[in-house]
C-alpha positions in Angstrom: 0.0 0.0 -0.3 1.2 3.4 -0.2 1.5 6.3 2.0 -2.1 7.7 0.8 -3.8 4.4 1.7 -2.0 4.1 4.9 -3.2 7.4 5.3 -6.9 8.8 5.1 -8.3 5.8 4.3 -6.2 2.7 5.4 -9.4 1.5 7.6 -11.5 1.8 4.6 -8.6 -0.5 2.8 -8.6 -3.0 5.5 -12.4 -3.4 5.7 -12.9 -4.4 2.0 -9.6 -6.2 1.1 -9.1 -8.5 5.0 -11.8 -7.9 7.3 -15.0 -8.7 4.9 -13.9 -9.0 1.0 -16.8 -11.1 0.1 -19.5 -9.0 1.6 -17.7 -6.0 0.0 -18.1 -7.9 -3.4 -21.2 -8.7 -3.0 -22.3 -4.8 -2.4 -19.7 -3.4 -5.3 -22.0 -5.9 -7.9 -25.5 -4.0 -6.1 -23.9 -1.1 -6.5 -22.9 -1.5 -10.3 -26.7 -3.1 -10.7 -28.2 0.2 -8.9 -26.9 2.0 -12.2 -29.1 0.2 -14.4 -31.6 2.1 -13.0 -31.2 5.9 -13.9 -31.8 6.0 -17.5 -28.6 7.8 -19.1 -26.4 5.1 -17.5 -28.2 2.2 -18.7 -28.6 3.4 -22.1 -24.5 3.9 -22.0 -23.9 0.7 -20.7 -26.5 -0.7 -23.6 -25.1 0.5 -26.2 -21.5 -1.1 -25.4 -22.6 -4.5 -25.7 -20.2 -5.5 -23.7 -22.8 -6.1 -20.7 -25.3 -8.2 -22.1 -22.7 -10.4 -23.5 -20.0 -10.4 -20.8 -21.7 -9.3 -17.1 -19.0 -11.5 -16.0 -16.0 -9.7 -17.4 -17.6 -6.0 -17.1 -18.5 -6.8 -13.3 -15.0 -8.3 -12.7 -13.1 -5.1 -14.5 -15.3 -2.8 -12.5 -14.4 -4.3 -9.1 -10.5 -5.3 -10.3 -10.1 -1.2 -10.8 -11.8 -0.1 -7.6 -10.0 -2.5 -5.3 -7.1 -1.6 -6.6 -7.5 1.9 -6.3 -8.7 1.3 -2.8 -5.6 -1.3 -1.6 -2.9 0.3 -3.8 -3.8 4.0 -3.1 -4.7 6.7 -5.5 -1.1 7.8 -5.8 0.6 5.0 -6.6 1.5 4.1 -10.4 -1.6 1.6 -10.8 -3.8 3.8 -9.1 -2.6 6.6 -11.6 -3.0 4.3 -14.4 -6.7 3.3 -13.3 -7.7 7.1 -12.8 -6.2 7.7 -16.5 -8.1 5.3 -17.8 -11.6 5.8 -15.4 -11.0 9.4 -17.2 -10.9 8.0 -21.1 -13.8 5.3 -20.9 -16.3 8.3 -19.0 -14.6 11.0 -21.1 -18.2 10.5 -24.2 -20.9 12.9 -24.9 -23.9 12.3 -22.4 -21.4 11.0 -19.5 -21.9 14.3 -16.8 -19.9 15.0 -13.8 -23.8 14.1 -12.0 -24.0 10.8 -13.5 -20.0 10.2 -12.2 -20.9 11.1 -9.0 -23.9 8.8 -9.0 -21.6 5.9 -10.0 -19.1 6.8 -7.4 -21.8 7.1 -4.6 -23.5 3.9 -5.7 -20.1 2.1 -5.5 -19.1 3.7 -2.0 -22.2 3.4 -0.1 -23.8 0.2 -1.4 -20.9 -2.2 -0.1 -21.0 -0.7 3.3 -24.9 -0.7 2.9 -24.2 -4.6 2.8 -21.6 -4.9 5.0 -24.0 -3.5 7.7 -26.9 -5.7 6.7 -25.3 -8.8 6.3 -21.8 -8.7 7.6 -20.8 -9.9 10.9 -20.7 -6.5 12.2 -21.8 -3.2 11.1 -19.1 -0.8 9.5 -17.5 1.6 12.3 -17.5 5.3 12.3 -13.6 5.5 11.4 -14.2 2.7 8.7 -17.2 5.4 7.8 -14.8 8.0 7.5 -12.1 6.4 5.9 -14.6 5.7 3.0 -15.9 9.2 2.7 -12.0 10.0 2.6 -11.2 7.6 -0.4 -14.7 8.7 -2.3 -13.4 12.7 -1.7 -10.3 11.6 -3.0 -11.1 9.6 -6.2 -13.7 12.8 -7.4 -10.8 15.2 -7.0 -8.8 12.8 -8.8 -11.1 12.6 -11.6 -11.2 16.1 -11.7 -15.3 16.3 -11.1 -17.1 19.5 -9.7 -19.6 19.3 -6.9 -23.2 18.0 -8.2 -26.1 20.5 -8.7 -29.2 20.2 -7.6 -30.9 19.4 -4.2 -28.1 18.2 -1.6 -25.4 19.0 -3.7 -22.8 20.2 -1.1 -21.1 16.5 0.0 -18.2 17.9 1.5 -19.7 16.8 5.1 -19.3 13.0 5.8 -20.6 9.7 4.3 -24.1 10.3 5.2 -24.5 13.4 2.9 -23.3 11.3 -0.3 -26.1 9.0 0.7 -28.9 11.7 1.1 -27.9 13.3 -2.3 -27.7 9.5 -4.0 -31.4 8.5 -2.7 -32.5 12.4 -3.8 -30.8 12.1 -7.1 -32.5 8.3 -7.5 -35.7 9.8 -6.3 -35.2 12.3 -9.3 -34.2 9.7 -11.9 -34.9 6.5 -11.7 -37.4 5.4 -14.5 -38.4 2.2 -16.0 -36.1 1.3 -19.4 -35.6 -1.3 -21.9 -31.9 -0.8 -21.4 -32.2 -1.6 -17.9 -34.3 -4.5 -17.7 -31.8 -6.1 -20.4 -29.0 -5.2 -18.1 -30.6 -7.1 -15.1 -31.6 -9.8 -17.1 -28.2 -10.0 -18.4 -26.6 -9.9 -15.0 -28.8 -11.6 -12.7 -28.4 -14.9 -14.9 -25.0 -14.7 -16.5 -23.2 -13.1 -13.2 -25.3 -14.8 -10.4 -25.8 -17.7 -12.1 -22.2 -18.5 -12.4 -21.7 -18.1 -8.2 -24.4 -20.7 -7.1 -24.2 -23.9 -7.0 -25.6 -25.6 -10.4 -28.9 -26.8 -9.1 -29.9 -23.4 -7.9 -28.4 -21.8 -11.1 -32.2 -21.3 -12.4 -33.1 -19.4 -9.3 -30.6 -17.0 -9.4 -32.7 -14.1 -10.9 -35.2 -14.5 -7.6 -32.0 -14.5 -5.6 -30.4 -11.5 -6.6 -33.8 -10.1 -6.5 -34.3 -10.4 -3.1 -31.2 -8.3 -2.6 -32.7 -5.4 -4.3 -34.9 -2.7 -2.6 -38.4 -1.4 -3.8 -37.4 1.2 -5.5 -35.1 -0.1 -7.7 -37.1 -3.3 -8.6 -39.6 -0.6 -9.3 -36.8 1.2 -11.8 -35.6 -2.7 -13.3 -39.6 -3.9 -13.6 -38.7 -6.7 -11.2 -41.3 -8.3 -9.2 -40.7 -8.9 -5.7 -39.6 -12.8 -5.5 -41.8 -15.5 -3.9 -41.9 -15.5 0.0 -40.1 -18.7 0.4 -37.1 -17.4 -1.9 -36.8 -14.2 0.4 -37.0 -16.5 3.6 -34.2 -18.7 2.0 -31.9 -15.9 1.0 -32.5 -14.1 4.4 -31.4 -17.3 6.5 -28.8 -18.0 4.3 -27.3 -14.3 4.5 -28.1 -14.8 8.4 -26.4 -18.0 9.2 -23.3 -16.6 7.7 -23.1 -13.9 9.5 -23.2 -15.7 12.7 -20.5 -18.2 11.7 -18.9 -15.4 10.8 -19.0 -13.7 14.2 -18.3 -17.3 16.1 -15.2 -17.4 14.2 -13.9 -14.1 14.7 
């Protein structure tokens, strides 16, 4: 790790890379899925064709980029390379700073949400502060101005970022064919590959159990049957209990 990582956001790096890496990966995937509910983002992702044809490859590339930045630091040689790549990828018509702010918010907030809900413990205040420090550092490295609109002042803490994110979703979440296509590819391709073969057909329903109501509405996903929801809840709670005993 570089000095940057060891400083302002070392606690965040330790949380997502060492303490709860699996929960962090799932949370990051859910953050990526969350962007499908924003029409402008869904259209850009669908237009590339890669998410529909290679959902695992696209999700893996996103995860590798984020964990490289968190683990090696924005000021490392590899970190600077990733930041330059992010600038190039997102330097295209239609991708505004506000959209970039939303994507970064999803990638910061959603892993912590999943950890708080399903990890063997919730994130500490120190870890949340470190996550916010990383979020601000990455926004600055990408040269993003403060987002306009309600709650645009993010220079406070992670709660301010999450509040802005919720407001943005209230204003922009909407069903699109692109969003539905992206969800179908992700829930069947990416998540099915991570389940035992007999459970693979249940992948969309299992995945839908991890979505909240606003996102399900934006992706036009039905609420899964109660037995599926109960199974997912039981499995996650059992895993968290086992981890608590182990630690």
